[in-house]
N, C-alpha and C positions, 0 to 999 in steps of 0.2 A: 565885149566879143566874144565869138564862139568858136574855140581852140577842133584842130581839127579833126582830132582822139573824137569832137563832141556834133562833127559833118553831118554822123546817121543819128542821133538823137536829136535833131531841129525841128523844129512840126511844120510841118508843113499846110496845114489845114485843121481846123476848126466847127464839127458840123453840129448841131442842133434837130434834134422833133423831137413832136407832139403826138402822146399817145392817148387818148381817154375809152373810157369801154360806159355807156347807159346799162343803169346798173333802175330795171323797174321790175318789181314796185324799186321806187322807193329806200332806200335803209339807211341809218347809221347811227352811231353811239346818240345815250342824249338829249344830249340837246338841239343835234344839228335829224337833217337826211339827206340826204348827199344823190341828183339823180347820176353819177357819175365819176370813175378813180378815174383821172386825170394828173401826166406826169412827163416831164420834161428830161430825153438824156441825149448823154451829150457826148461824140465822142470827135479823139481829138487824137490822127493821123501826124507818126513823125513823117517826111524824106522818103527811108526805106520803107516805107509802110507799112510799119507799127500802128495798130491803138490799143488805142486806152479808153477804158467807158466811163462816166458818172450819169447821178440823178438825180430830180427833185420833186415836186408837189408841182402842178404846175397851179403857177397864182399872174395874177395881168403881169404883164408886162418880161416876167421870164425869160425867152428865148430871146429880146430883141436884148436886154442886160447882156442876157449869153453873144451876143451879135457883136455889139459896137465892144464889148473885152479884148473879143477872139486877138483881133492884131496887135494888139499889146503884147502876145501868145507865140504868135505867125515868127518863126525866126530865130525862136530863141530854144534853146537846149531844158526840154524833159528831162533831163542827166539833173541841174541845176530848182530839183523842185521845189524844194526850202527857198529859193529866192521863188520859182513862178510860183507859190500859191503866198505869196507875199505880193508880190503883180495883180495875182486876183483879184486878190481883199482890197486892195490901193486904190482899184480901180472898177470893179464892180458892186462895192456896200451895198449890194443884199442881200442876206445872207446863203438865202436858198439858191441864185447864180453862184456865189464863191464859191461854193459846198461842189456842187453838182463841176461843177470846171477842173475845181484844185483830184476832185473825187477819176475824174476820169485822168489829169496826173501823175497820182502818185499806183492808177492800176497802169498807163503807157509805163512810166520811170520802171520799173518793177515790169514787164515784160521789155524790157531791154537790156535788166541783171539780165534773167533768163531764170527768175523767184519768183514764188508766192508775193503776197500785198505783205502778208506775215513776214515773210522770211527777211523780204527789205526792212520792214522796223524789229529785226530782233526775236519773232519769234523761230515757228513756231508754238504754245504748251502745251497745245490740244489737240486730238486728233478731230473728235467730235464732240459734239456739243446736244442739249438736248431740251426740243423744240416745244412752244405751247402755241395751240393751237389759240388761235385770236379769235374770234365769230365777227363775224360781218357789223354787231345791232341788233338791231330790234329791222322789224319792217313792215311801213308807214297800214296804218290800219287793223293790223293784227298784234294778238296777244299774244307775252312775251313766252304764256301756258300754252303758247298751240306749235313755240317752235322751238324755243331751250330745251325740249327731251330731244324731238327730233337731233339736232343739233349735235347734243349730248355722242345720244348713238351712231351718229355721219363720224368725227373723229375717232370714238372710241376702238369702231370700226376699222377707221384708219390707223389704225397703233397708237394712236399719242399717247400719253400716258401725264399729259399735263395739259389745263385750258384756258380762258379769261373768257366771261363771261362785260358785258358792257351792260351797267349798268345807271339804273336814277332816272330814266326817262315816268314811272310809275309809282304809284308810292313805296316806301323802306317793303310796308303790313304784306303786301300783296308780292311784290321782287321777293322779300326773304322766304316768303313760306315755298315760292316755288325753288329754292337755291337750297332750300331744308330739302325740299322731299327726293331730288336734284342728289347734292351728297350721300345721301342715307343709301343710295341708290344705288353709288361707285361703290366700287372697291376703296381699300386706304390707299392704295396705294395711288392712285391714280390726283393730279397735282389739281386744285383751283385757285385762280387771281379773280382777281376783279376791277375794270376800268368804270372809277366815275365820268371823263370828258367831262368835265368841272356843271354834273349836274345836282350837285349839293349842297346846300349852304350848309355849316360849320357846326349849329344840332347836327341836322340833317344828316353828315358827314362825322361825324359821332354816332350815333345808333342807329347807321352800316356799318360802320366802321369795327363796333360793337359786336353786329352779330354776325360778319362776317368768320370773323375769329374763333367762335363758338364753334365754331361750324370748318373751324382748322387754314381758311385761306391763304396762301401762301405772301401776299398781300394789295394792299385797298391803295392804285393805280390810281391818280390823279382826280379827287372828286368833286373838290373851287378851281374857281378859276384861277386861270397858269396866266394871262396876256401882264397883268399888275403886275408880273416877276414875281406869281407863286405869294403874293402876301398872302399872310397869315398860317403857311403848308404848317408854322415852328409851336402854332396856337395846335391843332391838330395833331401832326406828330406826340405833343408831350400827352393829348387824352389820352391817344390807344392805343394796345398793349401790338396790332397788328402792324407790319412792315407795312412804311405809306411810300410809293415809289410818284418819282414823279419827272421833272426834268427833259421829258423832249422834245420842247420849242426854246428852249437854251441858244441863244445865237450863237452865243461868243462866250473869251473868257470869261470877260469880264463879271455877266449873268453868271456865267457858273461858281465863280470867285463868293456870289453872293450868295444866292443860293447853299452850297457848301458849306460857307459860317456860319450864316444861322440857324444848320446841325433843321433845316426844313421837310428832308429828307429821310428818308431809311437809304437806297437803296434809288442812288440817282440812274439815267436814261438818259444818256446823248445821245444824239440821233445823228449820224452822220452821212444826210446831206439836207441838216440844216444848221450846224451846227460849225461847220466849215474843216469835213470830210474824214479821215480816218485817223490825220497825225492830231490834231486836233478832238478827240472823241481821247485819242488814250489820252492825251495831257488830261484832262477834264478827269479822264479814270484815275490817273497814276495822283492827281490833286483830293478825289472820296477818298481813296488810298488813307491821305497821308488825315482827313478828315475821319477814319474810322465808318466811312461809307462807302457801301459798295454799292460797283456802279456792271453796267451789264448795256448793250444799246437798245435803243428800241432798231423797228426798224420803219420804211416803206411801205413795207409789203406789194414789193414789185420787184422784177426779178434781180437789179443793179442794186436797191437798197439794197434783199437777202443776201447776196451774194456779200457784200462792203458787212455789212452786220457779225456775216461769219469768220474775214475774213480780223474782222475784228477782237473775236473772242480770242481768235488764236494766237494773239500776243496777251491778253489778258493775265494775271495768273488767278487761280480763285483765293479770297480772302484771306485764307490763313494754310500751313501750311500741313496743316492738321488733315487726319482720311478726312473724316466726315464736317468736310469745313462747310459752305453756304454751296450750294450750289452756281454758273450761270447761267443761263436759261438766250434762247434768243425766238426771240416773237414769227410762227409765221399762219399769217392771215389764209382762214379758207371762207370764206364767203365770194364773193363772184368776181373773178378778176381772169380771164383769157389767156392779159399779158402778162403773167405770173412767172406761167413756164413756154406761151406762146415763143418771146422771145427770148430762147434758149436753144440752144440747135443741139443743148447735150441736156439731160433735164439733171435738175441738184443734188446729190445723194442722198436721199431721203433715206430712211428704211425704221423700222421699229419708234417712230417718234423720235428719232435722231438725227441729226446730221453731219454728216462729213464736209473736213473743211475743206477745202477745194486742193487739194497743192502744185499748180500748172499756172503757167505766167500768171503775176497780173491780181485780176479778182480769182482768177484759175475758172472761168465761165469765157463761148464765145456766144458771143448776139448773132440770131439766123437775123443777115442781113433781109431774106427776101421773105420772113416774116412783116419789119418795120417795115421796109416798106411798102407793105398792102393797106399798114393797117396803121401808119402814122395821119397825121389830120393837118400836117406844115410841119418842111422841111427847112431848114438855114444848113446851105456852106458857103465859109466862109478861106480863102484863100487869099495868097499876093495876089490875086487877077479882082481880089475884094467880093463884097455878097452876092451871094441871088439865094430868093425864095421860088419853096415850088408848094 
């Protein structure tokens, strides 16, 4: 039952939108080339007209699951965010759909309170965070020798002081030579990361990891297969001195407990749009701290996913109290995706390779709904009257 004081916080409508951007030529990480960036956005509106937004990746069935779960939320109070999150998990089953819906509830609840999401979770503990530019990966049919130098020049000119390469599609010797030359030509204060995207066997990952360590890379991310609960990662971590990062496809607390308990990574990267939203990401981060493992969110590299990551980082303390503590970063894609900025009525405040964490209500962003209407390839609206699809 909803109390009288909660009447204005009651959920009236749930909407989902599919947006997609065609990649031509195809681009991608070591193991696959993609033809599109595609996402599902969720909008949850209360009876007073306030709306919260969530996001996840488009995989088959997600819009239909969101439509099926929406009646469980309509007529309920968004203020009871823990209860709503439980309802969503039990009803949605699929972690991607549950994550998008939960983020939208977390955003809406904070807007109803008139505070940022970070403030609603007891933060913020920082005002800004350093970004690392995440390259889109390989261009189909093009040697990275012909793209990486230009990519680096572009992000350095844009003010980034950290960047992440997709590695593993070409032989180790070829890519190592390119990275060695790039590192030599960059100032020492430019930080580098590498993401293998499951492109390596264990021996080759050890080989590449040692090369990256010799070049001063900050971490080596997910070089082995991830889908089998990161099997074998603890063996790789034991063989390398460079920090091993991973965990972006963790789907639950139980998966996080297993990964952290095995000490399979040195940096865990829970993805809010996969693992269950902001509260779940913070839970995994706090568990990681108990295991002396650094935590920082991975992002979907679309507008709402980036804003969500910023709010998470607004809540995460530095790993230690020392002024020299390891730094927390946020990934920011620099590949071809106009929705990353186009969906926002006002761009996120980025300057000099840093992002200011928005302190406005909710996620601190406003969606340009006219843009979304123009670009959505599918829209579903669910309210007390039923579901409508356009």
